[in-house]
All heavy atoms as an XYZ file, in Angstrom:
850
protein
N     -14.300    -15.579     -8.673
C     -14.168    -15.584     -7.232
C     -15.462    -15.968     -6.563
O     -15.401    -16.635     -5.523
C     -13.672    -14.252     -6.761
C     -13.542    -14.206     -5.244
S     -12.701    -12.915     -4.395
C     -11.541    -12.263     -5.501
N     -16.624    -15.675     -7.131
C     -17.898    -15.966     -6.515
C     -17.976    -17.472     -6.288
O     -18.356    -17.891     -5.214
C     -19.027    -15.406     -7.306
C     -20.413    -15.773     -6.715
C     -21.541    -15.377     -7.608
C     -22.843    -15.898     -7.017
N     -23.895    -16.047     -7.894
N     -17.636    -18.288     -7.300
C     -17.726    -19.696     -7.169
C     -16.788    -20.239     -6.123
O     -17.124    -21.192     -5.305
C     -17.473    -20.425     -8.530
C     -18.636    -20.199     -9.421
O     -19.750    -19.883     -9.055
N     -18.372    -20.250    -10.769
N     -15.576    -19.648     -6.021
C     -14.601    -20.128     -5.029
C     -15.106    -19.777     -3.663
O     -15.051    -20.634     -2.711
C     -13.207    -19.390     -5.270
C     -12.509    -19.817     -6.507
C     -11.208    -18.947     -6.637
C     -12.136    -21.309     -6.520
N     -15.663    -18.641     -3.438
C     -16.200    -18.207     -2.120
C     -17.427    -19.064     -1.746
O     -17.643    -19.507     -0.590
C     -16.509    -16.706     -2.079
S     -14.963    -15.771     -2.054
N     -18.287    -19.251     -2.750
C     -19.487    -20.019     -2.512
C     -19.073    -21.472     -2.101
O     -19.645    -22.095     -1.144
C     -20.360    -20.073     -3.747
C     -21.694    -20.725     -3.575
C     -22.548    -20.627     -4.777
O     -22.399    -19.674     -5.566
O     -23.456    -21.466     -4.934
N     -18.110    -22.076     -2.788
C     -17.666    -23.370     -2.443
C     -17.001    -23.426     -1.092
O     -17.196    -24.370     -0.294
C     -16.655    -23.926     -3.491
C     -16.299    -25.397     -3.278
C     -17.557    -26.311     -3.249
O     -18.333    -26.218     -4.208
N     -17.654    -27.107     -2.250
N     -16.239    -22.380     -0.735
C     -15.572    -22.352      0.619
C     -16.651    -22.263      1.724
O     -16.496    -22.934      2.711
C     -14.679    -21.128      0.637
N     -17.703    -21.505      1.476
C     -18.791    -21.388      2.417
C     -19.440    -22.834      2.635
O     -19.618    -23.280      3.732
C     -19.846    -20.432      1.985
C     -21.089    -20.327      2.899
C     -20.997    -19.698      4.078
C     -22.228    -20.977      2.481
C     -22.103    -19.625      4.880
C     -23.374    -20.904      3.317
C     -23.317    -20.203      4.505
N     -19.664    -23.473      1.503
C     -20.331    -24.825      1.580
C     -19.372    -25.825      2.253
O     -19.770    -26.717      2.988
C     -20.681    -25.321      0.168
C     -21.825    -24.592     -0.404
C     -22.128    -25.060     -1.878
C     -23.273    -24.307     -2.418
N     -23.509    -24.647     -3.871
N     -18.088    -25.685      1.966
C     -17.036    -26.560      2.645
C     -17.072    -26.282      4.133
O     -16.995    -27.257      4.907
C     -15.716    -26.280      2.062
C     -15.542    -26.798      0.657
O     -16.356    -27.523      0.137
O     -14.518    -26.346      0.026
N     -17.220    -25.106      4.549
C     -17.234    -24.793      5.983
C     -18.494    -25.375      6.622
O     -18.353    -25.985      7.726
N     -19.613    -25.303      5.981
C     -20.826    -25.854      6.501
C     -20.683    -27.389      6.629
O     -21.062    -27.987      7.691
C     -22.055    -25.589      5.611
C     -22.583    -24.102      5.607
C     -23.702    -23.982      4.514
C     -23.145    -23.763      6.996
N     -20.178    -27.953      5.624
C     -19.966    -29.456      5.600
C     -19.025    -29.867      6.727
O     -19.304    -30.899      7.415
C     -19.499    -29.881      4.282
C     -19.430    -31.460      4.119
C     -19.117    -31.864      2.697
C     -19.001    -33.323      2.731
N     -19.719    -33.951      1.685
N     -17.977    -29.167      6.921
C     -16.955    -29.549      7.941
C     -17.566    -29.365      9.328
O     -17.281    -30.191     10.231
C     -15.740    -28.647      7.776
C     -14.567    -29.080      8.674
C     -14.000    -30.462      8.403
O     -14.131    -30.966      7.253
O     -13.489    -31.074      9.312
N     -18.380    -28.323      9.468
C     -19.021    -28.090     10.777
C     -19.984    -29.173     11.225
O     -20.177    -29.524     12.350
C     -19.776    -26.743     10.790
C     -20.563    -26.438     12.037
C     -19.768    -26.521     13.323
N     -18.850    -25.461     13.439
C     -17.871    -25.367     14.354
N     -17.736    -26.418     15.234
N     -16.968    -24.429     14.467
N     -20.542    -29.932     10.198
C     -21.476    -30.995     10.504
C     -20.763    -32.117     11.321
O     -21.378    -32.804     12.097
C     -21.991    -31.639      9.239
C     -22.998    -30.777      8.492
C     -23.428    -31.347      7.128
O     -22.967    -32.424      6.761
O     -24.207    -30.676      6.516
N     -19.430    -32.183     11.195
C     -18.632    -33.194     11.928
C     -18.486    -32.750     13.422
O     -18.097    -33.544     14.232
C     -17.252    -33.292     11.299
C     -17.353    -33.854      9.914
C     -15.905    -33.945      9.304
C     -15.910    -34.204      7.852
N     -14.503    -34.110      7.250
N     -18.598    -31.390     13.684
C     -18.345    -30.844     14.978
C     -19.480    -29.828     15.280
O     -19.290    -28.660     15.346
C     -16.993    -30.151     15.014
C     -15.884    -30.890     14.426
N     -15.257    -31.937     15.068
C     -15.287    -30.823     13.239
C     -14.344    -32.472     14.268
N     -14.320    -31.811     13.179
N     -20.653    -30.331     15.523
C     -21.787    -29.407     15.766
C     -21.654    -28.561     17.012
O     -20.984    -28.882     17.973
C     -23.001    -30.308     15.892
C     -22.463    -31.624     16.237
C     -21.044    -31.732     15.708
N     -22.242    -27.370     16.926
C     -22.220    -26.389     18.052
C     -23.533    -26.531     18.787
O     -24.565    -26.737     18.245
C     -22.116    -25.047     17.531
C     -20.814    -24.640     16.810
C     -20.858    -23.240     16.292
C     -19.626    -24.803     17.766
N     -23.480    -26.481     20.155
C     -24.658    -26.505     20.933
C     -24.940    -25.136     21.543
O     -26.076    -24.908     22.028
C     -24.510    -27.588     22.078
C     -24.291    -28.940     21.460
C     -23.007    -29.532     21.405
C     -25.314    -29.654     20.885
C     -22.838    -30.712     20.811
C     -25.146    -30.894     20.290
C     -23.863    -31.448     20.314
N     -23.957    -24.258     21.548
C     -24.112    -22.900     21.998
C     -23.322    -22.061     20.940
O     -22.394    -22.566     20.327
C     -23.413    -22.652     23.327
C     -24.030    -23.508     24.401
O     -23.654    -24.644     24.596
N     -25.060    -23.004     25.114
N     -23.716    -20.785     20.785
C     -23.102    -19.992     19.763
C     -22.367    -18.722     20.208
O     -21.430    -18.322     19.515
N     -22.717    -18.257     21.386
C     -22.086    -16.949     21.813
C     -20.569    -17.061     21.861
O     -19.811    -16.252     21.362
C     -22.678    -16.462     23.159
C     -24.074    -15.957     22.859
C     -21.842    -15.351     23.709
C     -24.802    -15.523     24.183
N     -20.092    -18.145     22.511
C     -18.614    -18.298     22.678
C     -17.865    -18.361     21.332
O     -16.811    -17.846     21.198
C     -18.270    -19.479     23.568
C     -18.264    -20.857     22.804
C     -17.048    -21.353     22.331
C     -19.463    -21.529     22.568
C     -17.054    -22.523     21.649
C     -19.447    -22.729     21.867
C     -18.235    -23.198     21.409
O     -18.213    -24.401     20.687
N     -18.495    -19.008     20.394
C     -17.902    -19.139     19.090
C     -17.914    -17.848     18.322
O     -16.832    -17.496     17.691
C     -18.570    -20.236     18.240
C     -17.872    -20.644     17.002
C     -16.463    -21.079     17.237
C     -16.280    -22.419     17.901
N     -14.887    -22.859     18.081
N     -18.932    -17.036     18.424
C     -18.933    -15.765     17.872
C     -17.934    -14.804     18.473
O     -17.249    -14.051     17.783
C     -20.304    -15.114     17.920
C     -21.398    -15.868     16.999
C     -22.763    -15.286     17.354
C     -21.073    -15.718     15.541
N     -17.745    -14.932     19.822
C     -16.804    -14.100     20.530
C     -15.353    -14.532     20.067
O     -14.489    -13.634     19.875
C     -16.916    -14.279     21.976
C     -18.210    -13.559     22.521
C     -18.466    -13.868     23.992
O     -17.892    -14.837     24.554
O     -19.203    -13.123     24.589
N     -15.110    -15.853     20.006
C     -13.803    -16.334     19.548
C     -13.467    -15.781     18.171
O     -12.345    -15.371     17.837
C     -13.763    -17.830     19.509
C     -13.673    -18.445     20.920
O     -13.415    -17.764     21.877
N     -13.917    -19.736     20.963
N     -14.499    -15.896     17.262
C     -14.276    -15.496     15.898
C     -13.981    -14.031     15.821
O     -13.126    -13.549     15.043
C     -15.456    -15.855     15.076
C     -15.348    -15.574     13.546
C     -14.161    -16.403     12.958
C     -16.572    -15.968     12.808
N     -14.703    -13.220     16.634
C     -14.478    -11.821     16.654
C     -12.988    -11.535     16.983
O     -12.288    -10.626     16.391
C     -15.393    -11.067     17.622
C     -15.154     -9.565     17.689
C     -15.763     -9.031     19.002
N     -15.135     -9.609     20.133
C     -15.728     -9.815     21.284
N     -16.977     -9.450     21.510
N     -15.132    -10.382     22.314
N     -12.558    -12.174     17.992
C     -11.073    -12.050     18.425
C     -10.126    -12.406     17.299
O      -9.165    -11.704     16.994
C     -10.824    -12.825     19.687
C     -11.541    -12.409     20.888
O     -12.065    -11.207     20.862
O     -11.654    -13.165     21.853
N     -10.447    -13.572     16.614
C      -9.568    -13.985     15.522
C      -9.561    -12.942     14.346
O      -8.499    -12.672     13.745
C      -9.948    -15.308     15.013
C      -9.843    -16.454     15.987
C      -9.059    -16.533     17.031
C     -10.656    -17.631     15.990
N      -9.248    -17.713     17.716
C     -10.288    -18.372     17.118
C     -11.671    -18.148     15.208
C     -10.773    -19.610     17.431
C     -12.222    -19.391     15.520
C     -11.793    -20.127     16.579
N     -10.802    -12.474     14.090
C     -10.906    -11.504     12.923
C     -10.245    -10.204     13.322
O      -9.697     -9.525     12.379
C     -12.347    -11.328     12.567
C     -12.918    -12.453     11.669
C     -12.234    -13.553     11.251
C     -14.176    -12.492     11.139
N     -13.057    -14.335     10.530
C     -14.295    -13.708     10.398
C     -15.339    -11.675     11.194
C     -15.430    -14.095      9.732
C     -16.474    -12.081     10.518
C     -16.536    -13.309      9.710
N     -10.320     -9.783     14.582
C      -9.571     -8.564     14.954
C      -8.062     -8.690     14.686
O      -7.416     -7.792     14.231
C      -9.841     -8.256     16.418
C     -11.225     -7.583     16.631
C     -11.587     -7.320     18.096
O     -10.749     -7.677     18.966
O     -12.660     -6.818     18.307
N      -7.539     -9.885     14.961
C      -6.128    -10.149     14.685
C      -5.869    -10.092     13.178
O      -4.865     -9.513     12.745
C      -5.728    -11.492     15.263
C      -5.647    -11.455     16.770
C      -4.313    -11.955     14.731
C      -5.489    -12.794     17.464
N      -6.803    -10.650     12.401
C      -6.676    -10.633     10.981
C      -6.760     -9.211     10.352
O      -5.988     -8.849      9.556
N      -7.681     -8.412     10.898
C      -7.780     -7.040     10.497
C      -6.530     -6.262     10.843
O      -6.015     -5.476     10.012
C      -9.058     -6.404     11.114
C     -10.221     -7.006     10.502
C      -9.000     -4.885     10.867
C     -11.574     -6.672     11.210
N      -5.987     -6.471     12.016
C      -4.708     -5.869     12.420
C      -3.609     -6.285     11.448
O      -2.825     -5.460     11.053
C      -4.416     -6.296     13.854
C      -3.173     -5.568     14.370
O      -3.142     -4.295     14.280
O      -2.246     -6.244     14.836
N      -3.595     -7.547     11.040
C      -2.556     -7.954     10.134
C      -2.712     -7.276      8.764
O      -1.668     -6.832      8.182
C      -2.690     -9.468      9.878
O      -2.379    -10.178     11.055
N      -3.936     -7.147      8.281
C      -4.128     -6.480      7.025
C      -3.703     -5.002      7.130
O      -3.058     -4.379      6.190
C      -5.577     -6.589      6.543
C      -5.890     -5.671      5.346
C      -5.922     -8.050      6.200
N      -3.984     -4.348      8.244
C      -3.538     -2.966      8.498
C      -2.052     -2.892      8.478
O      -1.429     -1.949      7.932
C      -4.084     -2.429      9.806
C      -5.556     -2.104      9.754
C      -5.954     -0.970      8.919
O      -5.158     -0.018      8.756
O      -6.945     -1.032      8.250
N      -1.371     -3.819      9.067
C       0.098     -3.858      9.109
C       0.708     -4.101      7.760
O       1.738     -3.547      7.395
C       0.642     -4.829     10.186
C       0.358     -4.400     11.601
C       0.903     -5.265     12.614
C       0.610     -4.689     13.993
N       1.103     -5.490     15.023
N       0.072     -4.985      6.960
C       0.433     -5.196      5.596
C       0.338     -3.915      4.837
O       1.299     -3.490      4.053
C      -0.355     -6.290      4.957
C       0.064     -7.657      5.616
C      -0.184     -6.380      3.457
C      -0.861     -8.843      5.232
N      -0.776     -3.194      4.926
C      -1.015     -1.905      4.244
C       0.159     -0.946      4.656
O       0.758     -0.357      3.726
C      -2.342     -1.344      4.638
C      -2.661      0.017      4.001
C      -3.916      0.579      4.492
C      -3.698      1.106      5.885
N      -4.805      1.749      6.470
N       0.443     -0.867      5.908
C       1.535      0.037      6.309
C       2.886     -0.322      5.712
O       3.652      0.468      5.295
C       1.635      0.082      7.827
C       0.379      0.797      8.497
O      -0.307      1.553      7.801
O       0.188      0.631      9.678
N       3.092     -1.676      5.759
C       4.396     -2.179      5.256
C       4.542     -1.856      3.747
O       5.562     -1.473      3.340
C       4.459     -3.730      5.514
C       5.576     -4.387      4.775
C       6.892     -4.123      5.169
C       5.375     -5.168      3.665
C       7.941     -4.742      4.500
C       6.404     -5.814      3.052
C       7.695     -5.533      3.395
O       8.720     -6.149      2.725
N       3.414     -2.073      3.035
C       3.403     -1.749      1.578
C       3.649     -0.242      1.329
O       4.135      0.006      0.267
C       2.135     -2.244      0.932
C       2.066     -3.733      0.821
C       3.269     -4.267      0.010
C       2.939     -5.514     -0.749
N       4.046     -5.960     -1.533
N       3.253      0.536      2.213
C       3.483      1.968      2.093
C       4.856      2.446      2.629
O       5.103      3.591      2.679
C       2.396      2.765      2.825
C       1.060      2.628      2.178
C       0.001      3.398      2.980
N      -1.244      3.390      2.254
C      -2.381      3.756      2.798
N      -2.423      4.212      4.067
N      -3.486      3.805      2.070
N       5.632      1.422      3.052
C       6.965      1.694      3.544
C       7.028      2.243      4.967
O       8.013      2.790      5.447
N       5.955      1.957      5.742
C       5.876      2.433      7.130
C       5.870      1.348      8.175
O       5.755      1.722      9.347
C       4.621      3.323      7.311
C       4.474      4.442      6.332
S       2.973      5.417      6.404
C       1.807      4.460      7.225
N       5.991      0.151      7.765
C       5.855     -0.903      8.791
C       6.957     -1.933      8.780
O       7.801     -1.998      7.899
N       6.971     -2.753      9.800
C       7.935     -3.780     10.010
C       7.358     -5.103      9.438
O       6.269     -5.522      9.868
C       8.235     -3.899     11.480
C       9.159     -5.035     11.846
O       9.671     -5.723     10.904
O       9.373     -5.279     13.032
N       8.001     -5.761      8.476
C       7.446     -6.948      7.926
C       7.316     -8.145      8.847
O       6.654     -9.096      8.601
C       8.454     -7.276      6.785
C       9.673     -6.657      7.201
C       9.295     -5.412      7.984
N       7.940     -8.031     10.030
C       7.934     -9.126     10.993
C       6.898     -8.869     12.101
O       6.882     -9.594     13.090
C       9.258     -9.424     11.565
C      10.262     -9.784     10.419
C      11.163     -8.866     10.016
C      10.176    -10.989      9.782
C      12.043     -9.146      8.941
C      11.023    -11.306      8.736
C      11.970    -10.391      8.302
O      12.795    -10.711      7.295
N       6.064     -7.829     12.003
C       5.136     -7.497     13.053
C       3.746     -7.963     12.782
O       2.842     -7.677     13.560
C       5.134     -5.963     13.229
O       4.561     -5.327     12.090
N       3.488     -8.752     11.739
C       2.209     -9.208     11.398
C       1.733    -10.172     12.412
O       2.474    -11.000     12.920
C       2.132     -9.877      9.974
C       2.688     -9.013      8.900
C       3.457     -9.484      7.933
C       2.438     -7.555      8.881
C       4.000     -8.703      6.961
C       2.972     -6.774      7.950
C       3.723     -7.344      6.920
N       0.461    -10.221     12.731
C      -0.134    -11.141     13.715
C      -0.721    -12.341     13.073
O      -1.688    -12.944     13.515
C      -1.288    -10.439     14.542
C      -0.667     -9.433     15.487
O       0.376     -9.588     15.982
N      -1.440     -8.353     15.759
N      -0.199    -12.723     11.969
C      -0.661    -13.903     11.236
C       0.484    -14.724     10.836
O       1.650    -14.277     10.920
C      -1.452    -13.406      9.986
O      -0.577    -12.834      9.064
N       0.280    -15.900     10.256
C       1.405    -16.678      9.772
C       1.877    -16.170      8.422
O       1.940    -16.894      7.435
C       0.814    -18.094      9.659
C      -0.642    -17.822      9.415
C      -1.028    -16.605     10.194
N       2.146    -14.884      8.401
C       2.455    -14.203      7.150
C       3.663    -13.289      7.324
O       3.668    -12.416      8.173
C       1.232    -13.330      6.783
S       1.466    -12.320      5.332
N       4.658    -13.551      6.524
C       5.812    -12.681      6.553
C       5.896    -12.043      5.169
O       5.075    -12.401      4.293
C       7.092    -13.379      6.931
C       7.372    -14.609      6.011
C       7.118    -13.785      8.399
C       8.677    -15.352      6.303
N       6.758    -11.081      4.967
C       6.745    -10.215      3.866
C       6.569    -10.947      2.491
O       5.752    -10.549      1.608
C       7.876     -9.259      3.760
O       9.117    -10.027      3.761
N       7.302    -11.993      2.251
C       7.205    -12.733      1.009
C       5.947    -13.491      0.819
O       5.599    -14.011     -0.265
C       8.482    -13.604      0.740
C       8.519    -14.791      1.584
N       8.953    -14.814      2.867
C       8.162    -16.124      1.275
C       8.911    -15.992      3.342
N       8.380    -16.844      2.454
N       5.186    -13.696      1.917
C       3.923    -14.428      1.816
C       2.640    -13.498      1.696
O       1.537    -14.062      1.602
C       3.736    -15.261      3.162
C       4.821    -16.320      3.295
C       4.774    -17.007      4.651
O       4.455    -16.345      5.668
O       5.018    -18.212      4.691
N       2.886    -12.233      1.691
C       1.753    -11.290      1.599
C       0.806    -11.527      0.404
O      -0.375    -11.625      0.618
C       2.257     -9.845      1.621
C       2.802     -9.499      3.016
C       1.185     -8.874      1.247
C       3.525     -8.186      3.040
N       1.322    -11.744     -0.806
C       0.435    -11.991     -1.921
C      -0.507    -13.162     -1.763
O      -1.673    -13.061     -1.933
C       1.377    -12.123     -3.105
C       2.606    -11.373     -2.776
C       2.764    -11.647     -1.202
N       0.029    -14.295     -1.299
C      -0.812    -15.491     -1.156
C      -1.788    -15.302      0.042
O      -2.866    -15.755     -0.033
C       0.046    -16.738     -0.933
O       0.861    -16.619      0.132
N      -1.293    -14.641      1.097
C      -2.163    -14.392      2.279
C      -3.378    -13.500      1.764
O      -4.543    -13.897      2.123
C      -1.381    -13.666      3.378
C      -2.293    -13.221      4.504
C      -2.715    -14.110      5.473
C      -2.584    -11.869      4.622
C      -3.451    -13.641      6.511
C      -3.389    -11.440      5.688
C      -3.795    -12.321      6.658
N      -3.141    -12.450      1.104
C      -4.253    -11.576      0.650
C      -5.075    -12.254     -0.399
O      -6.364    -12.082     -0.332
C      -3.630    -10.273      0.148
C      -2.957     -9.360      1.151
C      -2.365     -8.122      0.484
C      -3.955     -8.968      2.299
N      -4.481    -13.008     -1.307
C      -5.264    -13.708     -2.327
C      -6.286    -14.674     -1.748
O      -7.374    -14.843     -2.200
C      -4.343    -14.362     -3.290
C      -5.114    -15.051     -4.437
C      -4.149    -15.667     -5.450
C      -4.951    -16.325     -6.568
N      -4.176    -17.148     -7.439
N      -5.850    -15.335     -0.643
C      -6.717    -16.363     -0.080
C      -7.754    -15.884      0.929
O      -8.583    -16.581      1.419
N      -7.631    -14.595      1.211
C      -8.540    -13.987      2.259
C     -10.005    -14.081      1.924
O     -10.797    -14.428      2.830
C      -8.124    -12.503      2.522
C      -8.372    -11.957      3.873
C      -7.827    -12.898      5.034
C      -7.668    -10.599      3.990
N     -10.556    -13.767      0.741
C     -11.958    -13.917      0.508
C     -12.458    -15.329      0.722
O     -13.508    -15.499      1.343
C     -12.058    -13.550     -0.986
C     -10.937    -12.629     -1.252
C      -9.792    -13.220     -0.428
N     -11.734    -16.281      0.311
C     -12.187    -17.661      0.510
C     -12.127    -18.060      1.992
O     -13.003    -18.778      2.472
C     -11.344    -18.664     -0.298
C     -11.548    -18.598     -1.788
C     -10.719    -17.541     -2.465
O      -9.874    -16.878     -1.800
O     -10.754    -17.460     -3.730
N     -11.133    -17.529      2.692
C     -11.011    -17.848      4.142
C     -12.197    -17.236      4.876
O     -12.771    -17.842      5.767
C      -9.679    -17.202      4.710
C      -9.558    -17.257      6.184
C      -9.348    -18.611      6.711
C      -8.983    -18.500      8.199
N     -10.014    -19.173      9.067
N     -12.600    -15.984      4.531
C     -13.743    -15.314      5.200
C     -15.001    -16.087      4.855
O     -15.824    -16.348      5.709
C     -13.857    -13.934      4.754
C     -12.700    -12.971      5.279
C     -12.866    -11.637      4.657
C     -12.837    -12.890      6.816
N     -15.167    -16.556      3.576
C     -16.322    -17.329      3.209
C     -16.414    -18.654      3.952
O     -17.502    -19.058      4.459
C     -16.395    -17.566      1.696
N     -15.289    -19.328      4.146
C     -15.174    -20.562      4.912
C     -15.599    -20.304      6.325
O     -16.441    -21.029      6.952
C     -13.810    -21.200      4.827
C     -13.679    -22.407      5.605
C     -13.996    -23.739      5.004
C     -13.283    -22.443      6.912
C     -13.860    -24.867      5.695
C     -13.179    -23.610      7.667
C     -13.456    -24.850      7.082
O     -13.361    -25.995      7.738
N     -15.047    -19.205      6.914
C     -15.375    -18.818      8.293
C     -16.865    -18.654      8.470
O     -17.434    -18.998      9.470
C     -14.629    -17.598      8.724
C     -13.184    -17.830      9.074
O     -12.728    -19.008      9.059
O     -12.445    -16.907      9.364
N     -17.519    -17.993      7.515
C     -18.971    -17.781      7.637
C     -19.682    -19.118      7.658
O     -20.674    -19.332      8.339
C     -19.482    -16.907      6.510
C     -19.493    -15.392      6.890
C     -18.371    -14.639      6.634
C     -20.572    -14.925      7.551
C     -18.426    -13.313      7.005
C     -20.581    -13.552      7.919
C     -19.452    -12.749      7.654
N     -19.232    -20.063      6.805
C     -19.880    -21.419      6.794
C     -19.593    -22.252      7.964
O     -20.456    -22.970      8.486
N     -18.336    -22.209      8.476
C     -17.932    -23.039      9.620
C     -18.231    -22.459     10.981
O     -18.608    -23.184     11.883
C     -16.416    -23.307      9.491
C     -15.944    -24.343     10.431
C     -16.191    -25.690     10.240
C     -15.256    -23.976     11.660
C     -15.737    -26.652     11.137
C     -14.890    -24.967     12.587
C     -15.079    -26.300     12.306
O     -14.689    -27.224     13.202
N     -18.153    -21.105     11.072
C     -18.371    -20.474     12.382
C     -19.617    -19.674     12.492
O     -20.416    -19.887     13.353
C     -17.138    -19.546     12.724
C     -15.836    -20.273     12.825
C     -14.846    -20.106     11.785
C     -15.559    -21.071     13.894
C     -13.647    -20.774     11.949
C     -14.345    -21.764     14.043
C     -13.352    -21.495     13.011
O     -12.162    -22.151     13.127
N     -19.734    -18.692     11.621
C     -20.858    -17.737     11.842
C     -22.234    -18.309     11.687
O     -23.016    -18.221     12.614
C     -20.671    -16.497     10.861
C     -21.865    -15.511     10.990
C     -19.369    -15.821     11.153
N     -22.523    -18.889     10.592
C     -23.874    -19.487     10.311
C     -24.285    -20.543     11.383
O     -25.286    -20.379     11.988
C     -23.971    -20.019      8.902
C     -25.328    -20.438      8.501
C     -26.270    -19.542      7.975
C     -25.694    -21.810      8.543
C     -27.495    -19.955      7.620
C     -26.955    -22.251      8.133
C     -27.881    -21.269      7.702
O     -29.142    -21.700      7.304
N     -23.410    -21.489     11.665
C     -23.755    -22.461     12.661
C     -23.836    -21.830     14.093
O     -24.700    -22.193     14.888
C     -22.611    -23.491     12.659
C     -22.022    -23.317     11.263
C     -22.170    -21.898     10.909
N     -22.966    -20.868     14.378
C     -23.018    -20.215     15.705
C     -24.298    -19.378     15.898
O     -24.909    -19.457     16.976
C     -21.781    -19.342     15.877
N     -24.757    -18.730     14.875
C     -26.010    -18.019     14.958
C     -27.150    -19.002     15.207
O     -28.099    -18.787     16.050
C     -26.266    -17.115     13.756
C     -27.651    -16.534     13.702
C     -25.251    -16.007     13.732
N     -27.162    -20.077     14.515
C     -28.201    -21.153     14.670
C     -28.096    -21.708     16.106
O     -29.148    -21.992     16.727
C     -28.053    -22.259     13.641
C     -28.462    -21.871     12.279
C     -28.224    -22.941     11.304
C     -29.066    -24.207     11.494
N     -28.911    -25.187     10.453
N     -26.921    -21.839     16.651
C     -26.729    -22.407     17.984
C     -27.021    -21.404     19.133
O     -26.915    -21.865     20.261
C     -25.276    -22.954     18.091
N     -27.334    -20.190     18.764
C     -27.680    -19.203     19.857
C     -28.911    -19.664     20.655
O     -29.064    -19.267     21.831
C     -27.946    -17.897     19.222
C     -26.760    -17.093     18.768
C     -27.141    -15.802     18.051
C     -25.740    -16.812     19.890
N     -29.695    -20.591     20.123
C     -30.822    -21.185     20.834
C     -30.319    -21.896     22.056
O     -31.015    -21.808     23.157
C     -31.611    -22.111     19.916
C     -32.355    -21.446     18.863
C     -33.153    -22.490     18.098
C     -33.948    -21.694     16.955
N     -34.732    -22.520     16.174
N     -29.187    -22.489     21.998
C     -28.601    -23.152     23.161
C     -28.123    -22.158     24.274
O     -27.877    -22.486     25.409
N     -27.985    -20.894     23.843
C     -27.678    -19.776     24.833
C     -28.923    -19.096     25.297
O     -28.867    -18.062     25.986
C     -26.770    -18.766     24.193
C     -25.420    -19.342     23.822
O     -24.724    -19.931     24.666
O     -24.992    -19.300     22.608
N     -30.095    -19.618     24.893
C     -31.341    -19.037     25.299
C     -31.742    -17.833     24.447
O     -32.644    -17.103     24.814
N     -31.232    -17.677     23.268
C     -31.520    -16.686     22.356
C     -32.283    -17.263     21.142
O     -31.720    -18.083     20.388
C     -30.305    -15.853     21.872
C     -29.557    -15.300     23.063
C     -30.700    -14.777     20.850
C     -28.163    -14.758     22.759
N     -33.507    -16.896     20.958
C     -34.278    -17.443     19.893
C     -34.019    -16.645     18.579
O     -34.403    -15.401     18.512
C     -35.775    -17.465     20.212
C     -36.636    -18.265     19.321
O     -36.047    -19.203     18.672
O     -37.787    -18.038     19.140
N     -33.482    -17.231     17.602
C     -33.235    -16.596     16.368
C     -33.844    -17.461     15.204
O     -33.856    -18.652     15.289
C     -31.709    -16.346     16.078
C     -31.216    -15.367     17.069
C     -30.991    -17.578     16.052
N     -34.226    -16.752     14.149
C     -34.650    -17.436     12.962
C     -33.584    -17.332     11.926
O     -33.169    -16.254     11.532
C     -35.932    -16.801     12.394
C     -36.478    -17.481     11.165
C     -37.720    -16.863     10.641
O     -38.415    -16.152     11.428
O     -37.977    -16.923      9.471
N     -33.053    -18.472     11.455
C     -31.989    -18.521     10.414
C     -32.602    -19.079      9.180
O     -33.132    -20.164      9.137
C     -30.777    -19.366     10.905
C     -29.747    -19.365      9.796
C     -30.206    -18.815     12.170
N     -32.514    -18.317      8.132
C     -33.022    -18.772      6.811
C     -31.940    -19.418      6.003
O     -30.810    -18.954      6.046
C     -33.592    -17.557      6.017
C     -34.714    -16.900      6.750
C     -35.272    -15.768      5.972
N     -36.300    -15.069      6.782
C     -36.431    -13.792      6.847
N     -35.610    -12.992      6.172
N     -37.342    -13.238      7.594
N     -32.224    -20.456      5.303
C     -31.254    -21.187      4.547
C     -31.161    -20.539      3.173
O     -32.029    -19.935      2.672
C     -31.622    -22.622      4.414
O     -31.581    -23.195      5.719
């Protein structure tokens, strides 16, 4: 899994080069909102698997029969998000007037 996540992170960085960020705060705020929805979905999946939830209440493109593939792909999705959103957004905080040092 380490290699898959590492590659997903690199893929995210490479893809971001096509769409550079000039400011970072807005992207970090957007990502926080998206991740909150994702966390809510994982919580609903947990409840569903325990027999306490509705399989159609997930906030993701995931219905009950898609749960295994959704969960299996989550580590790579998070790694990609760090490469595409988080790392570039932190670097772009300079455009928001926040001086940060980002180590490669």
